[in-house]
Biopython code that builds the backbone (N, CA, C, O; Angstrom):
import numpy as np
from Bio.PDB.StructureBuilder import StructureBuilder

atoms = [
    (1, "MET", "N", (76.863, 114.999, 118.273)),
    (1, "MET", "CA", (76.107, 115.902, 117.424)),
    (1, "MET", "C", (76.739, 117.288, 117.495)),
    (1, "MET", "O", (77.065, 117.762, 118.584)),
    (2, "ALA", "N", (76.913, 117.935, 116.361)),
    (2, "ALA", "CA", (77.522, 119.268, 116.317)),
    (2, "ALA", "C", (76.549, 120.308, 116.848)),
    (2, "ALA", "O", (75.335, 120.209, 116.668)),
    (3, "LYS", "N", (77.115, 121.298, 117.501)),
    (3, "LYS", "CA", (76.301, 122.395, 118.013)),
    (3, "LYS", "C", (75.801, 123.212, 116.829)),
    (3, "LYS", "O", (76.565, 123.518, 115.914)),
    (4, "LYS", "N", (74.525, 123.565, 116.848)),
    (4, "LYS", "CA", (73.948, 124.323, 115.751)),
    (4, "LYS", "C", (74.010, 125.807, 116.043)),
    (4, "LYS", "O", (73.844, 126.239, 117.184)),
    (5, "LYS", "N", (74.249, 126.570, 115.013)),
    (5, "LYS", "CA", (74.302, 128.024, 115.122)),
    (5, "LYS", "C", (72.951, 128.588, 114.715)),
    (5, "LYS", "O", (72.376, 128.164, 113.712)),
    (6, "VAL", "N", (72.444, 129.534, 115.482)),
    (6, "VAL", "CA", (71.174, 130.166, 115.162)),
    (6, "VAL", "C", (71.439, 131.262, 114.137)),
    (6, "VAL", "O", (72.330, 132.092, 114.319)),
    (7, "LEU", "N", (70.668, 131.260, 113.073)),
    (7, "LEU", "CA", (70.838, 132.229, 112.007)),
    (7, "LEU", "C", (70.204, 133.554, 112.397)),
    (7, "LEU", "O", (69.000, 133.619, 112.645)),
    (8, "ALA", "N", (70.994, 134.595, 112.451)),
    (8, "ALA", "CA", (70.511, 135.926, 112.794)),
    (8, "ALA", "C", (70.578, 136.813, 111.559)),
    (8, "ALA", "O", (71.203, 136.464, 110.557)),
    (9, "TYR", "N", (69.930, 137.953, 111.647)),
    (9, "TYR", "CA", (69.878, 138.896, 110.534)),
    (9, "TYR", "C", (71.280, 139.266, 110.056)),
    (9, "TYR", "O", (71.504, 139.381, 108.851)),
    (10, "GLU", "N", (72.233, 139.454, 110.980)),
    (10, "GLU", "CA", (73.595, 139.825, 110.621)),
    (10, "GLU", "C", (74.296, 138.731, 109.819)),
    (10, "GLU", "O", (75.229, 139.018, 109.070)),
    (11, "ASP", "N", (73.859, 137.488, 109.967)),
    (11, "ASP", "CA", (74.468, 136.378, 109.240)),
    (11, "ASP", "C", (74.152, 136.433, 107.745)),
    (11, "ASP", "O", (74.798, 135.747, 106.952)),
    (12, "LEU", "N", (73.175, 137.236, 107.357)),
    (12, "LEU", "CA", (72.817, 137.314, 105.943)),
    (12, "LEU", "C", (73.990, 137.816, 105.099)),
    (12, "LEU", "O", (74.169, 137.376, 103.963)),
    (13, "LYS", "N", (74.785, 138.729, 105.645)),
    (13, "LYS", "CA", (75.944, 139.246, 104.916)),
    (13, "LYS", "C", (76.953, 138.122, 104.668)),
    (13, "LYS", "O", (77.486, 137.992, 103.567)),
    (14, "THR", "N", (77.208, 137.322, 105.685)),
    (14, "THR", "CA", (78.127, 136.189, 105.552)),
    (14, "THR", "C", (77.593, 135.186, 104.531)),
    (14, "THR", "O", (78.343, 134.660, 103.709)),
    (15, "LEU", "N", (76.289, 134.932, 104.597)),
    (15, "LEU", "CA", (75.687, 134.006, 103.633)),
    (15, "LEU", "C", (75.816, 134.537, 102.215)),
    (15, "LEU", "O", (76.078, 133.779, 101.281)),
    (16, "LYS", "N", (75.632, 135.833, 102.061)),
    (16, "LYS", "CA", (75.754, 136.433, 100.730)),
    (16, "LYS", "C", (77.150, 136.186, 100.170)),
    (16, "LYS", "O", (77.301, 135.835, 99.000)),
    (17, "GLU", "N", (78.155, 136.368, 100.997)),
    (17, "GLU", "CA", (79.537, 136.121, 100.561)),
    (17, "GLU", "C", (79.729, 134.659, 100.182)),
    (17, "GLU", "O", (80.403, 134.354, 99.199)),
    (18, "THR", "N", (79.144, 133.762, 100.954)),
    (18, "THR", "CA", (79.247, 132.324, 100.666)),
    (18, "THR", "C", (78.634, 132.003, 99.309)),
    (18, "THR", "O", (79.232, 131.290, 98.504)),
    (19, "PHE", "N", (77.435, 132.532, 99.059)),
    (19, "PHE", "CA", (76.757, 132.227, 97.793)),
    (19, "PHE", "C", (77.432, 132.912, 96.603)),
    (19, "PHE", "O", (77.411, 132.373, 95.496)),
    (20, "GLU", "N", (78.023, 134.078, 96.809)),
    (20, "GLU", "CA", (78.733, 134.749, 95.714)),
    (20, "GLU", "C", (79.939, 133.926, 95.277)),
    (20, "GLU", "O", (80.278, 133.908, 94.094)),
    (21, "LYS", "N", (80.587, 133.248, 96.210)),
    (21, "LYS", "CA", (81.746, 132.406, 95.892)),
    (21, "LYS", "C", (81.333, 131.157, 95.108)),
    (21, "LYS", "O", (82.105, 130.647, 94.297)),
    (22, "MET", "N", (80.111, 130.666, 95.352)),
    (22, "MET", "CA", (79.656, 129.431, 94.706)),
    (22, "MET", "C", (79.469, 129.620, 93.198)),
    (22, "MET", "O", (79.868, 128.756, 92.417)),
    (23, "ASN", "N", (78.876, 130.720, 92.787)),
    (23, "ASN", "CA", (78.692, 131.061, 91.378)),
    (23, "ASN", "C", (78.065, 129.923, 90.564)),
    (23, "ASN", "O", (78.664, 129.437, 89.605)),
    (24, "ASN", "N", (76.861, 129.506, 90.950)),
    (24, "ASN", "CA", (76.107, 128.508, 90.192)),
    (24, "ASN", "C", (74.619, 128.883, 90.247)),
    (24, "ASN", "O", (74.258, 129.930, 90.785)),
    (25, "ASP", "N", (73.770, 128.030, 89.693)),
    (25, "ASP", "CA", (72.335, 128.342, 89.669)),
    (25, "ASP", "C", (71.738, 128.454, 91.066)),
    (25, "ASP", "O", (70.900, 129.318, 91.323)),
    (26, "LYS", "N", (72.173, 127.576, 91.967)),
    (26, "LYS", "CA", (71.685, 127.636, 93.350)),
    (26, "LYS", "C", (72.056, 128.964, 93.994)),
    (26, "LYS", "O", (71.262, 129.566, 94.717)),
    (27, "SER", "N", (73.265, 129.401, 93.721)),
    (27, "SER", "CA", (73.723, 130.649, 94.336)),
    (27, "SER", "C", (72.949, 131.844, 93.797)),
    (27, "SER", "O", (72.670, 132.784, 94.541)),
    (28, "LYS", "N", (72.599, 131.821, 92.520)),
    (28, "LYS", "CA", (71.807, 132.920, 91.942)),
    (28, "LYS", "C", (70.441, 133.004, 92.602)),
    (28, "LYS", "O", (69.957, 134.093, 92.912)),
    (29, "LEU", "N", (69.829, 131.857, 92.813)),
    (29, "LEU", "CA", (68.537, 131.813, 93.495)),
    (29, "LEU", "C", (68.689, 132.297, 94.932)),
    (29, "LEU", "O", (67.889, 133.096, 95.418)),
    (30, "ALA", "N", (69.718, 131.808, 95.598)),
    (30, "ALA", "CA", (69.948, 132.192, 97.000)),
    (30, "ALA", "C", (70.194, 133.693, 97.130)),
    (30, "ALA", "O", (69.696, 134.320, 98.065)),
    (31, "LEU", "N", (70.949, 134.272, 96.211)),
    (31, "LEU", "CA", (71.228, 135.709, 96.261)),
    (31, "LEU", "C", (69.956, 136.517, 96.068)),
    (31, "LEU", "O", (69.775, 137.561, 96.694)),
    (32, "SER", "N", (69.082, 136.036, 95.207)),
    (32, "SER", "CA", (67.791, 136.701, 95.011)),
    (32, "SER", "C", (66.943, 136.623, 96.282)),
    (32, "SER", "O", (66.317, 137.604, 96.682)),
    (33, "LEU", "N", (66.931, 135.449, 96.909)),
    (33, "LEU", "CA", (66.193, 135.280, 98.169)),
    (33, "LEU", "C", (66.801, 136.131, 99.283)),
    (33, "LEU", "O", (66.079, 136.662, 100.127)),
    (34, "LEU", "N", (68.123, 136.258, 99.285)),
    (34, "LEU", "CA", (68.792, 137.083, 100.290)),
    (34, "LEU", "C", (68.391, 138.557, 100.159)),
    (34, "LEU", "O", (68.218, 139.248, 101.163)),
    (35, "ASP", "N", (68.247, 139.029, 98.926)),
    (35, "ASP", "CA", (67.793, 140.409, 98.724)),
    (35, "ASP", "C", (66.416, 140.611, 99.352)),
    (35, "ASP", "O", (66.161, 141.632, 99.992)),
    (36, "GLU", "N", (65.539, 139.640, 99.166)),
    (36, "GLU", "CA", (64.207, 139.727, 99.758)),
    (36, "GLU", "C", (64.279, 139.642, 101.283)),
    (36, "GLU", "O", (63.529, 140.317, 101.988)),
    (37, "ALA", "N", (65.184, 138.811, 101.778)),
    (37, "ALA", "CA", (65.341, 138.674, 103.229)),
    (37, "ALA", "C", (65.851, 139.976, 103.850)),
    (37, "ALA", "O", (65.409, 140.370, 104.929)),
    (38, "TYR", "N", (66.780, 140.637, 103.166)),
    (38, "TYR", "CA", (67.252, 141.945, 103.644)),
    (38, "TYR", "C", (66.079, 142.917, 103.753)),
    (38, "TYR", "O", (65.913, 143.606, 104.760)),
    (39, "PHE", "N", (65.274, 142.957, 102.700)),
    (39, "PHE", "CA", (64.128, 143.861, 102.686)),
    (39, "PHE", "C", (63.164, 143.532, 103.826)),
    (39, "PHE", "O", (62.713, 144.423, 104.546)),
    (40, "CYS", "N", (62.855, 142.247, 103.980)),
    (40, "CYS", "CA", (61.959, 141.827, 105.067)),
    (40, "CYS", "C", (62.546, 142.183, 106.431)),
    (40, "CYS", "O", (61.831, 142.664, 107.309)),
    (41, "GLY", "N", (63.826, 141.951, 106.606)),
    (41, "GLY", "CA", (64.469, 142.261, 107.880)),
    (41, "GLY", "C", (64.388, 143.741, 108.218)),
    (41, "GLY", "O", (64.090, 144.107, 109.355)),
    (42, "ASN", "N", (64.651, 144.592, 107.234)),
    (42, "ASN", "CA", (64.553, 146.036, 107.462)),
    (42, "ASN", "C", (63.113, 146.456, 107.736)),
    (42, "ASN", "O", (62.860, 147.305, 108.591)),
    (43, "THR", "N", (62.181, 145.867, 107.016)),
    (43, "THR", "CA", (60.773, 146.174, 107.218)),
    (43, "THR", "C", (60.332, 145.751, 108.617)),
    (43, "THR", "O", (59.594, 146.476, 109.283)),
    (44, "LEU", "N", (60.778, 144.588, 109.057)),
    (44, "LEU", "CA", (60.432, 144.105, 110.393)),
    (44, "LEU", "C", (60.913, 145.061, 111.476)),
    (44, "LEU", "O", (60.196, 145.324, 112.442)),
    (45, "LYS", "N", (62.120, 145.579, 111.316)),
    (45, "LYS", "CA", (62.649, 146.520, 112.311)),
    (45, "LYS", "C", (61.782, 147.768, 112.395)),
    (45, "LYS", "O", (61.478, 148.246, 113.488)),
    (46, "LYS", "N", (61.382, 148.299, 111.236)),
    (46, "LYS", "CA", (60.543, 149.502, 111.205)),
    (46, "LYS", "C", (59.163, 149.232, 111.813)),
    (46, "LYS", "O", (58.650, 150.034, 112.594)),
    (47, "LEU", "N", (58.576, 148.102, 111.446)),
    (47, "LEU", "CA", (57.251, 147.754, 111.974)),
    (47, "LEU", "C", (57.304, 147.541, 113.484)),
    (47, "LEU", "O", (56.400, 147.947, 114.214)),
    (48, "LYS", "N", (58.367, 146.905, 113.934)),
    (48, "LYS", "CA", (58.521, 146.658, 115.366)),
    (48, "LYS", "C", (58.623, 147.975, 116.134)),
    (48, "LYS", "O", (58.005, 148.131, 117.187)),
    (49, "GLU", "N", (59.391, 148.906, 115.616)),
    (49, "GLU", "CA", (59.499, 150.227, 116.250)),
    (49, "GLU", "C", (58.135, 150.909, 116.331)),
    (49, "GLU", "O", (57.800, 151.524, 117.343)),
    (50, "LYS", "N", (57.356, 150.797, 115.266)),
    (50, "LYS", "CA", (56.030, 151.424, 115.235)),
    (50, "LYS", "C", (55.107, 150.788, 116.271)),
    (50, "LYS", "O", (54.373, 151.491, 116.966)),
    (51, "VAL", "N", (55.141, 149.476, 116.374)),
    (51, "VAL", "CA", (54.303, 148.781, 117.362)),
    (51, "VAL", "C", (54.748, 149.144, 118.771)),
    (51, "VAL", "O", (53.913, 149.378, 119.645)),
    (52, "GLU", "N", (56.051, 149.193, 118.997)),
    (52, "GLU", "CA", (56.548, 149.565, 120.329)),
    (52, "GLU", "C", (56.151, 150.993, 120.685)),
    (52, "GLU", "O", (55.860, 151.287, 121.844)),
    (53, "LYS", "N", (56.138, 151.879, 119.696)),
    (53, "LYS", "CA", (55.786, 153.279, 119.922)),
    (53, "LYS", "C", (54.272, 153.448, 120.145)),
    (53, "LYS", "O", (53.850, 154.126, 121.082)),
    (54, "ASP", "N", (53.468, 152.829, 119.282)),
    (54, "ASP", "CA", (52.016, 153.045, 119.299)),
    (54, "ASP", "C", (51.251, 152.028, 120.126)),
    (54, "ASP", "O", (50.103, 152.271, 120.496)),
    (55, "GLY", "N", (51.864, 150.898, 120.420)),
    (55, "GLY", "CA", (51.192, 149.847, 121.181)),
    (55, "GLY", "C", (50.531, 148.825, 120.274)),
    (55, "GLY", "O", (50.414, 149.013, 119.063)),
    (56, "VAL", "N", (50.106, 147.748, 120.893)),
    (56, "VAL", "CA", (49.485, 146.636, 120.167)),
    (56, "VAL", "C", (48.070, 147.009, 119.725)),
    (56, "VAL", "O", (47.608, 146.576, 118.669)),
    (57, "VAL", "N", (47.392, 147.809, 120.533)),
    (57, "VAL", "CA", (46.035, 148.251, 120.227)),
    (57, "VAL", "C", (46.066, 149.756, 120.008)),
    (57, "VAL", "O", (46.663, 150.492, 120.793)),
    (58, "THR", "N", (45.421, 150.210, 118.938)),
    (58, "THR", "CA", (45.343, 151.640, 118.649)),
    (58, "THR", "C", (43.881, 152.071, 118.611)),
    (58, "THR", "O", (42.974, 151.254, 118.457)),
    (59, "GLU", "N", (43.684, 153.362, 118.753)),
    (59, "GLU", "CA", (42.338, 153.925, 118.713)),
    (59, "GLU", "C", (42.045, 154.403, 117.298)),
    (59, "GLU", "O", (42.893, 155.016, 116.650)),
    (60, "MET", "N", (40.832, 154.115, 116.823)),
    (60, "MET", "CA", (40.437, 154.531, 115.490)),
    (60, "MET", "C", (39.151, 155.340, 115.602)),
    (60, "MET", "O", (38.196, 154.927, 116.260)),
    (61, "CYS", "N", (39.142, 156.493, 114.952)),
    (61, "CYS", "CA", (37.952, 157.336, 114.962)),
    (61, "CYS", "C", (36.877, 156.684, 114.096)),
    (61, "CYS", "O", (37.125, 156.328, 112.944)),
    (62, "GLN", "N", (35.686, 156.534, 114.664)),
    (62, "GLN", "CA", (34.562, 155.922, 113.956)),
    (62, "GLN", "C", (33.372, 156.879, 114.091)),
    (62, "GLN", "O", (32.488, 156.673, 114.923)),
    (63, "GLY", "N", (33.364, 157.912, 113.272)),
    (63, "GLY", "CA", (32.296, 158.905, 113.374)),
    (63, "GLY", "C", (32.454, 159.739, 114.632)),
    (63, "GLY", "O", (33.466, 160.416, 114.813)),
    (64, "ASN", "N", (31.451, 159.690, 115.503)),
    (64, "ASN", "CA", (31.454, 160.482, 116.735)),
    (64, "ASN", "C", (32.136, 159.782, 117.904)),
    (64, "ASN", "O", (32.206, 160.345, 118.997)),
    (65, "TYR", "N", (32.624, 158.604, 117.705)),
    (65, "TYR", "CA", (33.257, 157.862, 118.797)),
    (65, "TYR", "C", (34.511, 157.157, 118.294)),
    (65, "TYR", "O", (34.753, 157.072, 117.090)),
    (66, "ASN", "N", (35.287, 156.665, 119.218)),
    (66, "ASN", "CA", (36.523, 155.947, 118.893)),
    (66, "ASN", "C", (36.391, 154.479, 119.275)),
    (66, "ASN", "O", (35.728, 154.130, 120.251)),
    (67, "ILE", "N", (37.030, 153.637, 118.491)),
    (67, "ILE", "CA", (37.051, 152.207, 118.830)),
    (67, "ILE", "C", (38.504, 151.752, 118.904)),
    (67, "ILE", "O", (39.378, 152.313, 118.243)),
    (68, "ASP", "N", (38.745, 150.740, 119.706)),
    (68, "ASP", "CA", (40.069, 150.123, 119.788)),
    (68, "ASP", "C", (40.162, 149.049, 118.724)),
    (68, "ASP", "O", (39.200, 148.327, 118.458)),
    (69, "ARG", "N", (41.334, 148.955, 118.121)),
    (69, "ARG", "CA", (41.572, 147.905, 117.124)),
    (69, "ARG", "C", (43.028, 147.480, 117.182)),
    (69, "ARG", "O", (43.878, 148.183, 117.728)),
    (70, "GLU", "N", (43.295, 146.332, 116.616)),
    (70, "GLU", "CA", (44.681, 145.868, 116.551)),
    (70, "GLU", "C", (45.476, 146.839, 115.684)),
    (70, "GLU", "O", (45.009, 147.277, 114.633)),
    (71, "ASN", "N", (46.665, 147.163, 116.134)),
    (71, "ASN", "CA", (47.544, 148.056, 115.388)),
    (71, "ASN", "C", (47.812, 147.444, 114.005)),
    (71, "ASN", "O", (48.291, 146.314, 113.915)),
    (72, "PRO", "N", (47.507, 148.182, 112.931)),
    (72, "PRO", "CA", (47.772, 147.647, 111.587)),
    (72, "PRO", "C", (49.236, 147.268, 111.379)),
    (72, "PRO", "O", (49.533, 146.344, 110.622)),
    (73, "ALA", "N", (50.153, 147.970, 112.044)),
    (73, "ALA", "CA", (51.576, 147.630, 111.928)),
    (73, "ALA", "C", (51.853, 146.242, 112.511)),
    (73, "ALA", "O", (52.738, 145.533, 112.033)),
    (74, "LEU", "N", (51.098, 145.856, 113.541)),
    (74, "LEU", "CA", (51.274, 144.531, 114.135)),
    (74, "LEU", "C", (50.818, 143.448, 113.164)),
    (74, "LEU", "O", (51.458, 142.402, 113.049)),
    (75, "LYS", "N", (49.721, 143.697, 112.470)),
    (75, "LYS", "CA", (49.256, 142.731, 111.458)),
    (75, "LYS", "C", (50.317, 142.557, 110.375)),
    (75, "LYS", "O", (50.624, 141.435, 109.972)),
    (76, "SER", "N", (50.871, 143.667, 109.910)),
    (76, "SER", "CA", (51.915, 143.611, 108.886)),
    (76, "SER", "C", (53.157, 142.906, 109.413)),
    (76, "SER", "O", (53.781, 142.123, 108.697)),
    (77, "TYR", "N", (53.515, 143.181, 110.664)),
    (77, "TYR", "CA", (54.676, 142.541, 111.279)),
    (77, "TYR", "C", (54.488, 141.022, 111.307)),
    (77, "TYR", "O", (55.391, 140.272, 110.936)),
    (78, "ASN", "N", (53.319, 140.580, 111.744)),
    (78, "ASN", "CA", (53.058, 139.138, 111.845)),
    (78, "ASN", "C", (53.125, 138.455, 110.478)),
    (78, "ASN", "O", (53.631, 137.338, 110.370)),
    (79, "THR", "N", (52.625, 139.107, 109.451)),
    (79, "THR", "CA", (52.690, 138.541, 108.102)),
    (79, "THR", "C", (54.125, 138.519, 107.600)),
    (79, "THR", "O", (54.579, 137.523, 107.037)),
    (80, "THR", "N", (54.834, 139.621, 107.807)),
    (80, "THR", "CA", (56.201, 139.737, 107.309)),
    (80, "THR", "C", (57.141, 138.774, 108.006)),
    (80, "THR", "O", (58.030, 138.214, 107.365)),
    (81, "ILE", "N", (56.967, 138.567, 109.314)),
    (81, "ILE", "CA", (57.862, 137.651, 110.039)),
    (81, "ILE", "C", (57.709, 136.223, 109.518)),
    (81, "ILE", "O", (58.689, 135.482, 109.442)),
    (82, "LYS", "N", (56.492, 135.838, 109.163)),
    (82, "LYS", "CA", (56.283, 134.497, 108.599)),
    (82, "LYS", "C", (56.992, 134.368, 107.251)),
    (82, "LYS", "O", (57.630, 133.355, 106.964)),
    (83, "ASN", "N", (56.869, 135.412, 106.433)),
    (83, "ASN", "CA", (57.536, 135.389, 105.133)),
    (83, "ASN", "C", (59.050, 135.385, 105.290)),
    (83, "ASN", "O", (59.751, 134.702, 104.544)),
    (84, "TYR", "N", (59.551, 136.139, 106.248)),
    (84, "TYR", "CA", (60.989, 136.195, 106.523)),
    (84, "TYR", "C", (61.500, 134.816, 106.943)),
    (84, "TYR", "O", (62.540, 134.362, 106.467)),
    (85, "GLN", "N", (60.773, 134.166, 107.821)),
    (85, "GLN", "CA", (61.185, 132.835, 108.278)),
    (85, "GLN", "C", (61.198, 131.838, 107.125)),
    (85, "GLN", "O", (62.087, 130.990, 107.046)),
    (86, "THR", "N", (60.222, 131.935, 106.239)),
    (86, "THR", "CA", (60.178, 131.051, 105.077)),
    (86, "THR", "C", (61.375, 131.305, 104.165)),
    (86, "THR", "O", (62.003, 130.368, 103.672)),
    (87, "LEU", "N", (61.681, 132.580, 103.948)),
    (87, "LEU", "CA", (62.847, 132.922, 103.126)),
    (87, "LEU", "C", (64.129, 132.358, 103.723)),
    (87, "LEU", "O", (64.942, 131.767, 103.012)),
    (88, "ILE", "N", (64.309, 132.536, 105.012)),
    (88, "ILE", "CA", (65.515, 132.051, 105.682)),
    (88, "ILE", "C", (65.616, 130.530, 105.564)),
    (88, "ILE", "O", (66.698, 129.987, 105.340)),
    (89, "LYS", "N", (64.500, 129.865, 105.713)),
    (89, "LYS", "CA", (64.510, 128.403, 105.575)),
    (89, "LYS", "C", (64.932, 127.998, 104.165)),
    (89, "LYS", "O", (65.740, 127.087, 103.988)),
    (90, "GLN", "N", (64.379, 128.680, 103.166)),
    (90, "GLN", "CA", (64.745, 128.371, 101.784)),
    (90, "GLN", "C", (66.232, 128.650, 101.527)),
    (90, "GLN", "O", (66.909, 127.882, 100.843)),
    (91, "ILE", "N", (66.718, 129.740, 102.077)),
    (91, "ILE", "CA", (68.129, 130.103, 101.888)),
    (91, "ILE", "C", (69.045, 129.066, 102.530)),
    (91, "ILE", "O", (70.022, 128.634, 101.919)),
    (92, "THR", "N", (68.730, 128.671, 103.753)),
    (92, "THR", "CA", (69.599, 127.714, 104.445)),
    (92, "THR", "C", (69.572, 126.343, 103.772)),
    (92, "THR", "O", (70.545, 125.593, 103.848)),
    (93, "GLU", "N", (68.472, 126.017, 103.120)),
    (93, "GLU", "CA", (68.407, 124.744, 102.391)),
    (93, "GLU", "C", (69.309, 124.762, 101.161)),
    (93, "GLU", "O", (69.686, 123.706, 100.653)),
    (94, "LEU", "N", (69.654, 125.949, 100.683)),
    (94, "LEU", "CA", (70.527, 126.069, 99.515)),
    (94, "LEU", "C", (72.011, 126.117, 99.885)),
    (94, "LEU", "O", (72.875, 126.116, 99.009)),
    (95, "LEU", "N", (72.297, 126.159, 101.182)),
    (95, "LEU", "CA", (73.696, 126.180, 101.633)),
    (95, "LEU", "C", (74.413, 124.909, 101.217)),
    (95, "LEU", "O", (73.802, 123.845, 101.121)),
    (96, "PRO", "N", (75.715, 125.024, 100.970)),
    (96, "PRO", "CA", (76.493, 123.815, 100.670)),
    (96, "PRO", "C", (76.469, 122.875, 101.882)),
    (96, "PRO", "O", (76.222, 123.314, 103.005)),
    (97, "ASN", "N", (76.726, 121.578, 101.650)),
    (97, "ASN", "CA", (76.710, 120.656, 102.779)),
    (97, "ASN", "C", (77.767, 121.031, 103.795)),
    (97, "ASN", "O", (78.663, 121.831, 103.526)),
    (98, "GLU", "N", (77.643, 120.441, 104.957)),
    (98, "GLU", "CA", (78.458, 120.796, 106.124)),
    (98, "GLU", "C", (79.948, 120.804, 105.823)),
    (98, "GLU", "O", (80.660, 121.696, 106.285)),
    (99, "SER", "N", (80.429, 119.850, 105.075)),
    (99, "SER", "CA", (81.861, 119.779, 104.793)),
    (99, "SER", "C", (82.328, 120.948, 103.934)),
    (99, "SER", "O", (83.501, 121.321, 103.986)),
    (100, "GLU", "N", (81.432, 121.529, 103.147)),
    (100, "GLU", "CA", (81.799, 122.648, 102.284)),
    (100, "GLU", "C", (81.744, 123.987, 103.007)),
    (100, "GLU", "O", (82.350, 124.955, 102.547)),
    (101, "ASN", "N", (81.031, 124.067, 104.133)),
    (101, "ASN", "CA", (80.907, 125.370, 104.808)),
    (101, "ASN", "C", (81.599, 125.378, 106.164)),
    (101, "ASN", "O", (81.156, 126.056, 107.092)),
    (102, "ASN", "N", (82.692, 124.619, 106.275)),
    (102, "ASN", "CA", (83.533, 124.605, 107.479)),
    (102, "ASN", "C", (82.793, 124.221, 108.747)),
    (102, "ASN", "O", (83.133, 124.694, 109.831)),
    (103, "GLY", "N", (81.789, 123.371, 108.625)),
    (103, "GLY", "CA", (81.121, 122.877, 109.816)),
    (103, "GLY", "C", (80.061, 123.795, 110.389)),
    (103, "GLY", "O", (79.433, 123.442, 111.387)),
    (104, "ASP", "N", (79.835, 124.961, 109.799)),
    (104, "ASP", "CA", (78.758, 125.815, 110.307)),
    (104, "ASP", "C", (77.431, 125.161, 109.998)),
    (104, "ASP", "O", (77.167, 124.753, 108.867)),
    (105, "ASN", "N", (76.609, 125.067, 111.009)),
    (105, "ASN", "CA", (75.296, 124.481, 110.858)),
    (105, "ASN", "C", (74.287, 125.531, 111.287)),
    (105, "ASN", "O", (74.295, 125.956, 112.442)),
    (106, "PHE", "N", (73.435, 125.948, 110.399)),
    (106, "PHE", "CA", (72.468, 126.986, 110.732)),
    (106, "PHE", "C", (71.122, 126.349, 111.038)),
    (106, "PHE", "O", (70.662, 125.456, 110.327)),
    (107, "GLU", "N", (70.514, 126.817, 112.087)),
    (107, "GLU", "CA", (69.186, 126.352, 112.466)),
    (107, "GLU", "C", (68.266, 127.560, 112.427)),
    (107, "GLU", "O", (68.587, 128.596, 113.010)),
    (108, "ASN", "N", (67.136, 127.450, 111.754)),
    (108, "ASN", "CA", (66.272, 128.608, 111.605)),
    (108, "ASN", "C", (65.038, 128.538, 112.494)),
    (108, "ASN", "O", (64.019, 129.149, 112.170)),
    (109, "ASP", "N", (65.101, 127.816, 113.598)),
    (109, "ASP", "CA", (63.965, 127.746, 114.496)),
    (109, "ASP", "C", (63.769, 129.030, 115.295)),
    (109, "ASP", "O", (62.646, 129.348, 115.686)),
    (110, "ASP", "N", (64.830, 129.759, 115.537)),
    (110, "ASP", "CA", (64.755, 130.955, 116.375)),
    (110, "ASP", "C", (65.232, 132.164, 115.593)),
    (110, "ASP", "O", (66.344, 132.654, 115.793)),
    (111, "LEU", "N", (64.369, 132.641, 114.694)),
    (111, "LEU", "CA", (64.727, 133.790, 113.877)),
    (111, "LEU", "C", (64.128, 135.032, 114.474)),
    (111, "LEU", "O", (62.910, 135.136, 114.619)),
    (112, "GLY", "N", (64.951, 135.947, 114.812)),
    (112, "GLY", "CA", (64.462, 137.188, 115.371)),
    (112, "GLY", "C", (65.313, 138.317, 114.887)),
    (112, "GLY", "O", (66.236, 138.129, 114.094)),
    (113, "ASP", "N", (64.999, 139.493, 115.368)),
    (113, "ASP", "CA", (65.825, 140.622, 114.979)),
    (113, "ASP", "C", (66.604, 141.118, 116.154)),
    (113, "ASP", "O", (66.471, 142.267, 116.576)),
    (114, "ASP", "N", (67.424, 140.233, 116.683)),
    (114, "ASP", "CA", (68.444, 140.533, 117.671)),
    (114, "ASP", "C", (67.910, 141.028, 118.999)),
    (114, "ASP", "O", (68.237, 142.131, 119.436)),
    (115, "GLU", "N", (67.120, 140.246, 119.614)),
    (115, "GLU", "CA", (66.666, 140.612, 120.952)),
    (115, "GLU", "C", (67.328, 139.754, 121.968)),
    (115, "GLU", "O", (67.077, 139.908, 123.164)),
]
sb = StructureBuilder()
sb.init_structure("model")
sb.init_model(0)
sb.init_chain("A")
sb.init_seg("    ")
for serial, (resi, resn, name, xyz) in enumerate(atoms, 1):
    if name == "N":
        sb.init_residue(resn, " ", resi, " ")
    sb.init_atom(name, np.array(xyz, "f"), 0.0, 1.0, " ", f" {name:<3s}", serial, name[0])
structure = sb.get_structure()
């Protein structure tokens, strides 16, 4: 069994080049999905920084007192990461078969932003 490569955010540039060379309907769809993946990836980095800075729980003023609540950035991060993973899965499904992409095999089980 061939060793699988984990798809990272930086691999999106390489994938874009691959799909630009294909120049067919699949590649047009993939390029559109890649644009969304870039946006999601950048958004995830910003949200992650905000959560790391402010913490998982933030204080919210409620009249004369404060209450603790989940950081809204964390909620957005959790939603965006799911969408990002779905996009990556769709993109990798549009890749040419193994013989056409020099044996690179992408696995999207471990998608993160480079930790």
